[in-house]
C-alpha positions as CSV (number, residue, x, y, z in Angstrom):
1,M,79.2,70.0,102.8
2,D,76.7,72.8,101.7
3,T,76.0,73.2,97.7
4,K,78.5,76.1,97.3
5,S,81.3,74.6,99.2
6,F,80.6,71.6,96.8
7,F,80.5,73.6,93.4
8,H,83.8,75.2,94.6
9,R,85.3,72.0,95.3
10,I,84.4,70.5,91.8
11,V,85.9,73.8,90.3
12,K,89.5,73.2,91.8
13,A,89.7,70.1,91.9
14,D,92.4,68.3,88.8
15,F,94.3,65.5,87.8
16,A,97.8,67.3,86.6
17,D,101.3,67.3,88.1
18,A,103.1,71.1,87.1
19,L,106.5,71.5,87.4
20,G,107.8,75.0,89.2
21,I,111.2,76.5,88.3
22,A,112.7,79.1,90.4
23,L,116.4,81.3,89.0
24,R,117.5,82.7,91.7
25,G,121.1,83.7,90.4
26,D,123.4,80.7,90.1
27,V,120.5,78.8,91.7
28,V,117.7,77.0,89.8
29,S,115.5,75.1,91.3
30,V,112.6,73.1,90.3
31,A,109.9,71.2,92.5
32,H,107.4,68.4,90.9
33,V,103.9,68.9,92.3
34,R,100.9,66.9,91.8
35,K,97.0,67.3,92.4
36,R,94.5,64.8,92.8
37,L,91.3,66.2,92.9
38,N,91.7,68.5,95.6
39,S,94.6,66.6,97.8
40,V,98.1,68.7,96.2
41,R,101.1,67.2,97.2
42,V,105.2,68.0,96.1
43,I,106.5,65.0,94.9
44,E,110.2,65.9,94.4
45,L,112.6,69.0,94.7
46,A,115.8,69.7,93.4
47,S,118.7,72.5,93.0
48,A,121.4,72.7,91.3
49,R,124.4,75.8,91.5
50,L,125.4,77.1,88.2
51,G,129.5,77.2,87.7
52,G,131.1,79.2,85.2
53,P,130.7,82.6,83.1
54,S,126.9,83.7,83.3
55,E,126.5,83.7,79.7
56,A,126.5,79.6,80.2
57,H,124.4,79.3,82.9
58,L,121.5,78.8,80.4
59,A,122.9,75.7,78.6
60,E,123.9,74.3,82.0
61,A,120.4,74.8,83.5
62,A,118.7,73.5,81.0
63,S,120.8,70.6,81.3
64,F,120.1,69.7,84.2
65,L,116.6,70.1,84.2
66,R,116.9,67.3,81.0
67,R,118.4,65.3,83.6
68,W,115.9,65.6,86.3
69,V,112.7,65.4,84.3
70,A,114.4,62.2,82.7
71,D,115.6,60.8,85.9
72,N,112.4,61.3,87.8
73,A,110.1,60.4,85.2
74,V,108.1,63.3,85.4
75,E,105.4,64.1,82.8
76,P,106.0,67.6,81.4
77,T,102.2,69.1,80.9
78,R,102.4,72.4,83.1
79,I,105.3,74.4,83.6
80,A,105.9,77.8,85.4
81,I,109.5,79.9,85.7
82,A,109.6,82.3,88.4
83,V,111.8,84.9,87.3
84,D,114.7,86.2,90.0
85,R,113.9,88.7,92.3
86,S,116.7,91.2,91.5
87,V,114.5,91.3,87.8
88,T,111.6,92.1,88.6
89,F,109.4,95.9,88.8
90,L,106.0,96.5,90.9
91,G,104.5,99.6,91.4
92,T,100.7,99.9,92.7
93,L,98.6,102.5,91.6
94,P,95.2,103.4,93.5
95,I,92.2,104.3,91.7
96,P,88.1,104.3,92.5
97,A,86.7,101.2,92.3
98,S,84.4,102.4,89.3
99,A,87.3,102.2,87.3
100,A,88.6,98.6,88.1
101,A,87.4,97.2,84.7
102,N,89.4,99.2,82.8
103,A,92.5,99.0,85.1
104,G,94.1,97.3,81.9
105,G,94.1,100.7,80.5
106,V,95.2,102.9,83.3
107,V,98.1,100.9,84.1
108,G,98.9,101.0,80.1
109,Y,98.7,104.9,80.3
110,E,100.4,105.5,84.1
111,L,103.0,102.4,83.5
112,D,106.0,105.0,82.7
113,R,105.7,106.8,85.7
114,L,105.1,103.7,87.7
115,I,107.8,101.7,86.3
116,P,111.4,103.5,85.6
117,V,111.9,101.7,82.5
118,P,110.8,101.9,78.9
119,A,107.3,100.2,78.5
120,D,108.6,98.4,75.2
121,A,111.5,96.8,77.2
122,L,108.8,95.1,79.4
123,Y,106.3,92.4,79.8
124,W,103.8,92.9,82.3
125,S,100.7,92.2,83.8
126,H,98.5,94.0,86.8
127,L,96.1,92.4,89.7
128,V,93.3,94.2,91.2
129,R,92.8,93.9,95.4
130,P,90.3,96.3,97.5
131,V,91.5,99.0,99.8
132,G,90.0,100.0,102.7
133,T,86.5,98.7,104.2
134,V,84.1,101.5,102.3
135,G,84.5,100.2,98.8
136,E,85.2,103.4,97.0
137,R,88.8,102.7,95.6
138,V,90.7,99.4,94.5
139,A,94.6,99.3,94.5
140,V,96.5,97.9,91.1
141,T,99.7,96.4,91.6
142,V,101.9,95.5,88.5
143,V,104.5,93.0,88.0
144,A,106.9,93.5,85.7
145,A,110.1,91.7,84.5
146,P,112.3,93.1,81.5
147,R,111.7,91.3,77.6
148,L,115.3,89.9,78.0
149,A,114.5,88.3,81.4
150,V,110.9,86.6,80.0
151,E,112.6,85.9,76.5
152,E,115.3,84.0,78.4
153,A,112.9,81.9,80.9
154,A,111.4,80.7,77.4
155,A,114.8,79.8,76.0
156,L,115.9,77.9,78.7
157,A,112.2,75.9,78.8
158,A,112.8,75.4,74.6
159,E,116.3,74.0,75.4
160,A,115.5,71.9,78.0
161,G,112.7,70.4,76.0
162,L,110.1,71.8,78.3
163,P,106.6,73.5,76.7
164,L,106.3,76.1,78.9
165,S,103.1,77.5,80.3
166,A,103.8,80.6,82.3
167,V,106.7,83.3,83.1
168,T,105.7,84.6,86.5
169,A,107.8,86.6,89.7
170,E,108.9,85.7,92.6
171,P,106.7,87.8,94.9
172,L,103.9,86.2,93.1
173,A,105.4,83.0,93.7
174,L,105.8,83.3,97.4
175,S,101.6,84.9,97.7
176,D,100.6,81.6,95.5
177,Y,102.5,79.5,98.4
178,V,100.6,81.5,101.0
179,A,97.1,81.4,98.8
180,F,97.4,77.7,99.0
181,S,98.2,77.4,103.1
182,R,95.3,79.8,103.6
183,H,96.7,82.3,105.7
184,P,94.8,85.8,106.1
185,L,97.3,88.0,106.8
186,A,101.2,87.0,106.1
187,A,104.7,88.5,105.6
188,L,107.5,86.7,103.6
189,L,110.9,88.0,104.8
190,T,112.9,86.3,101.7
191,R,116.9,86.8,101.0
192,A,117.9,87.3,96.8
193,G,121.3,87.5,96.7
194,T,122.3,90.3,99.1
195,R,120.2,92.1,99.5
196,D,116.7,90.6,102.1
197,Y,112.7,91.4,100.9
198,L,109.7,91.6,102.5
199,T,106.4,90.4,100.9
200,L,102.9,90.8,101.9
201,T,100.0,89.2,101.3
202,T,96.3,89.3,102.2
203,A,94.0,86.6,102.1
204,G,96.5,85.2,99.4
205,V,96.7,88.3,97.4
206,L,100.3,90.3,96.2
207,A,99.9,93.4,98.3
208,S,103.5,94.6,98.3
209,S,107.1,93.6,97.8
210,H,110.1,95.5,98.2
211,H,114.2,96.0,99.9
212,L,113.4,94.4,103.7
213,D,114.9,97.6,106.0
214,T,115.8,97.1,109.5
215,R,118.0,99.5,110.1
216,T,115.9,101.4,112.4
217,G,114.6,98.5,114.6
218,S,113.7,94.5,114.2
219,R,112.0,92.9,111.2
220,A,108.7,93.0,113.1
221,E,108.8,96.7,113.5
222,A,109.5,96.7,109.9
223,V,106.7,94.8,109.0
224,A,103.8,96.6,111.1
225,R,105.3,99.4,109.1
226,E,104.6,98.0,105.9
227,V,101.5,96.7,107.1
228,E,100.3,100.6,108.2
229,T,101.6,101.7,104.7
230,A,100.3,98.9,102.4
231,L,97.3,97.6,103.9
232,P,95.6,100.0,106.4
233,E,92.6,98.4,106.8
234,H,94.9,95.6,108.5
235,S,96.8,98.3,111.0
236,G,97.6,96.8,114.4
237,E,97.1,93.6,113.0
238,A,100.0,90.9,113.4
239,P,100.4,88.8,110.4
240,V,102.1,85.6,110.4
241,R,105.9,86.2,109.6
242,A,107.5,83.8,107.8
243,C,111.5,83.2,106.8
244,Q,113.9,80.2,105.6
245,S,115.6,80.4,109.6
246,P,113.5,81.9,112.1
247,T,115.8,84.2,114.8
248,E,112.5,87.0,116.1
249,P,109.9,85.4,118.3
250,G,106.9,85.1,116.7
251,E,109.0,84.1,113.4
252,V,108.1,80.9,111.8
253,A,109.8,78.3,109.0
254,L,108.6,79.1,105.5
255,T,107.3,75.0,105.6
256,D,105.4,75.7,108.5
257,L,103.1,77.3,106.7
258,V,101.6,74.3,105.3
259,A,100.4,70.8,106.5
260,G,102.9,68.3,108.0
261,D,102.6,65.9,104.8
262,F,102.5,68.6,102.0
263,F,106.3,68.2,101.3
264,P,108.0,64.7,101.6
265,I,109.3,63.4,104.8
266,G,112.1,64.5,105.8
267,C,112.8,67.1,103.4
268,R,113.8,70.6,104.2
269,P,113.5,72.8,101.1
270,T,115.2,75.9,100.5
271,E,113.9,79.5,99.7
272,S,114.4,78.9,95.9
273,E,112.9,75.4,95.8
274,I,109.6,77.1,97.8
275,V,109.6,79.6,95.2
276,A,109.6,76.7,92.4
277,V,106.5,75.1,94.4
278,G,104.6,78.6,94.3
279,A,105.3,78.8,90.4
280,A,103.9,75.4,90.3
281,L,100.6,75.5,92.5
282,G,100.1,78.9,90.4
283,Q,99.6,76.1,87.3
284,L,97.5,73.9,89.9
285,G,94.3,76.6,90.2
286,E,95.5,77.4,93.9
287,S,96.5,80.7,92.9
288,K,94.1,84.1,93.7
289,T,95.1,86.0,91.3
290,P,96.6,83.9,88.3
291,I,99.3,86.5,86.7
292,N,101.7,85.2,83.3
293,L,103.9,87.5,82.2
294,L,104.9,85.2,78.8
295,P,103.2,87.2,75.6
296,E,100.3,84.3,74.9
297,A,102.0,83.4,71.3
298,M,105.0,82.2,73.6
299,V,102.4,80.1,75.8
300,H,102.5,76.0,74.8
301,A,99.0,74.9,76.1
302,S,98.9,71.2,76.8
303,T,96.6,69.8,74.1
304,G,94.8,66.2,73.7
305,L,92.7,64.4,75.9
306,G,95.0,62.2,78.4
307,L,94.3,59.9,81.4
308,R,94.0,63.0,83.8
309,E,91.2,65.1,81.6
310,L,89.1,61.2,81.3
311,A,90.0,60.6,85.2
312,L,88.9,63.8,86.1
313,S,85.8,64.0,83.6
314,G,84.5,61.0,85.2
315,A,85.0,62.2,89.0
316,V,83.1,65.2,88.3
317,I,80.4,62.8,86.6
318,V,80.1,60.5,90.0
319,M,80.3,63.6,91.8
320,A,77.8,65.0,89.9
321,L,75.2,62.0,90.1
322,V,75.8,62.1,93.3
323,L,75.0,65.5,93.9
324,V,71.3,64.9,91.3
325,A,70.6,62.1,94.0
326,T,70.9,63.8,96.8
327,M,69.1,67.1,95.4
328,T,66.2,64.7,94.4
329,A,65.8,63.1,98.0
330,K,65.7,66.9,99.5
331,N,63.0,68.0,96.9
332,L,60.7,65.0,97.9
333,A,61.4,66.2,101.8
334,I,60.6,69.7,100.4
335,D,57.7,69.1,98.8
336,A,55.7,67.6,101.5
337,A,56.7,70.2,103.7
338,L,55.5,73.2,101.5
339,A,51.8,71.3,101.4
340,S,51.7,71.7,104.9
341,E,52.8,75.2,104.9
342,V,50.8,76.0,102.4
343,A,47.7,75.1,104.4
344,R,49.2,76.9,107.2
345,L,49.6,79.7,105.7
346,E,46.1,80.0,103.5
347,P,44.2,81.8,106.1
348,M,46.6,84.7,106.5
349,V,46.8,85.2,103.1
350,E,43.7,85.8,102.5
351,Q,44.0,88.2,105.4
352,T,46.7,90.0,104.1
353,L,44.7,90.5,100.4
354,R,41.9,92.3,102.4
355,R,44.5,95.0,103.8
356,Q,46.0,95.2,100.2
357,D,43.8,98.4,99.4
358,K,45.4,99.9,103.0
359,N,48.9,99.2,101.9
360,Q,48.1,100.6,98.2
361,E,47.5,104.2,99.8
362,T,50.3,104.1,102.4
363,L,52.7,103.5,99.7
364,E,51.1,106.5,97.6
365,K,51.6,108.5,100.7
366,V,55.2,107.6,101.3
367,A,55.7,108.1,97.3
368,R,54.3,111.7,97.8
369,L,56.8,112.3,100.8
370,E,59.5,110.9,98.3
371,K,59.1,113.1,95.3
372,R,60.0,116.1,97.2
373,S,63.0,114.7,98.9
374,R,64.5,113.9,94.9
375,S,63.2,116.6,93.2
376,R,65.8,118.6,95.9
377,V,68.6,116.1,94.9
378,L,67.8,117.0,91.3
379,T,68.2,120.4,91.9
380,Y,71.4,120.3,93.6
381,M,72.5,118.1,91.1
382,K,71.6,120.4,88.3
383,A,73.1,123.5,89.6
384,I,76.6,121.7,90.5
385,T,76.9,120.6,86.9
386,E,75.9,123.9,85.8
387,L,78.5,125.2,87.9
388,V,81.6,123.5,87.1
389,P,83.1,125.1,83.9
390,P,83.9,123.2,80.9
391,S,87.5,122.7,81.6
392,A,86.8,120.3,84.7
393,Y,84.5,117.2,85.0
394,L,82.9,114.8,87.6
395,T,83.5,111.3,88.6
396,T,81.9,110.9,91.6
397,F,78.8,112.4,93.0
398,R,77.6,111.7,96.3
399,F,74.5,112.8,98.5
400,R,74.6,112.4,102.6
401,E,71.7,114.2,104.5
402,D,72.8,118.0,104.4
403,R,76.0,117.4,102.4
404,I,77.5,116.8,99.1
405,E,81.1,115.1,98.2
406,V,82.1,115.2,94.9
407,D,85.7,113.8,93.1
408,G,86.7,114.9,89.7
409,I,89.3,116.2,87.2
410,A,90.0,120.1,86.9
411,G,92.8,122.0,85.4
412,K,92.5,124.2,88.4
413,A,90.7,122.8,91.3
414,S,91.2,125.5,93.5
415,E,89.1,127.8,91.8
416,L,86.2,125.5,92.2
417,I,85.8,126.5,95.9
418,A,85.0,130.2,94.8
419,I,82.5,129.4,92.1
420,L,80.7,126.6,94.4
421,E,80.8,129.4,97.4
422,A,79.0,132.0,95.1
423,S,76.0,129.9,94.8
424,P,72.9,130.1,96.5
425,Y,72.9,126.2,97.1
426,F,75.9,125.2,98.7
427,A,78.2,126.8,101.4
428,N,81.2,125.6,103.7
429,V,83.1,124.1,100.4
430,D,86.3,122.3,101.0
431,F,88.6,119.9,99.9
432,T,88.4,116.1,101.7
433,A,92.0,115.8,100.7
434,P,95.0,117.1,98.9
435,T,94.7,117.4,95.0
436,T,97.0,115.7,93.1
437,K,98.5,115.5,89.3
438,Y,96.5,113.7,86.8
439,L,98.0,114.9,83.5
440,A,100.6,117.9,83.0
441,D,97.5,120.3,83.4
442,Q,95.2,118.7,84.9
443,E,94.4,117.6,89.3
444,R,92.4,114.9,90.7
445,F,90.3,116.3,93.5
446,S,87.7,115.7,96.3
447,L,85.5,118.4,97.3
448,R,82.6,118.4,100.2
449,M,79.9,121.0,101.1
450,R,77.4,121.8,103.0
451,L,73.5,122.5,101.3
452,E,71.7,125.7,101.7
453,E,67.5,125.3,101.6
């Protein structure tokens, strides 16, 4: 194992138990998942169907959870609840990669457009993933739930006597389950209530999740269409298709995504229980994009130094000592090899030093040649910034051989073509993509133009 892998395993190591709870209509499911260093196992699963009127479901679910925790002697330290898919809202917003650090601010500004619910009635969070292979754009996926649904989950945990750590959403719990299984591209076909859903993940990160429409073909065809739409860089690739009960060729069971000893022997978990497992995995460091819809003020973090923390600290110290001893032995061997190599390279170094003056002359010549090219770029940059009217501004400027590409925002993007064509520096000015609305009176644009000498 190399040093990077060693430290990666150290970072993910844990001694903890987590409870994942899934609320799906009139069914509540709970999963007890245990992690010891890097070994993760499901200890126990259970589900209960809630009867009676809906207003009595919270008390009935809390009673079920209290009994289950007591009967199984579970120490409730990390607890996550996945809210029902029917009250989950998702939206995706493409933005330039340069704006990724401020993605939260962009989402806050665009939230009313992405999700047709007043922002003050939602708890939301977001995740960012690359789009395409060039690295110029990223996709911001917004996950939201009504405040009432999140607060009811918190009330359920409080009534059951459980210190709630996080509230997540069903698609996120499913993506954490896939992240643990390490499938690079997966399509999960699930059913919530009377609706079928397709959740698409890439490298364990949620890409999309929405109603599955099979009216125009098979589920495999629907998955292929969704890959082309949500993950165009993976077009033509066949993701693993997993569902509770496979019916089409190429589909596998949800439980087959993980190793055979992950679930208890003889256990056949339901979809709801797998969602609960995913919620628990997110509390054990197995999530690629940890998201918590629960406000920070409502989070009950575990406190104190317990047996698990002490055991983890001891394991870290032991492994650190092993690493230090290994590195010391390697350093001694490297020192001997370096001494031999220095003796071999010393004549070559002397020869290189004698050529230093000649190399310096070459570098100065290259600098003179490049100076003209830099001046030329600055000329074009100065020209284009002077031509762009004050009501517009540029966000990207790319110089590629005899062409310039720019992105930006303007009141009327179409007017920029005539302005730039009139310049003696630019020709063949055209849009590289359709303009899109940015604000009520502004448009996003992307232009390219050929340079005149």
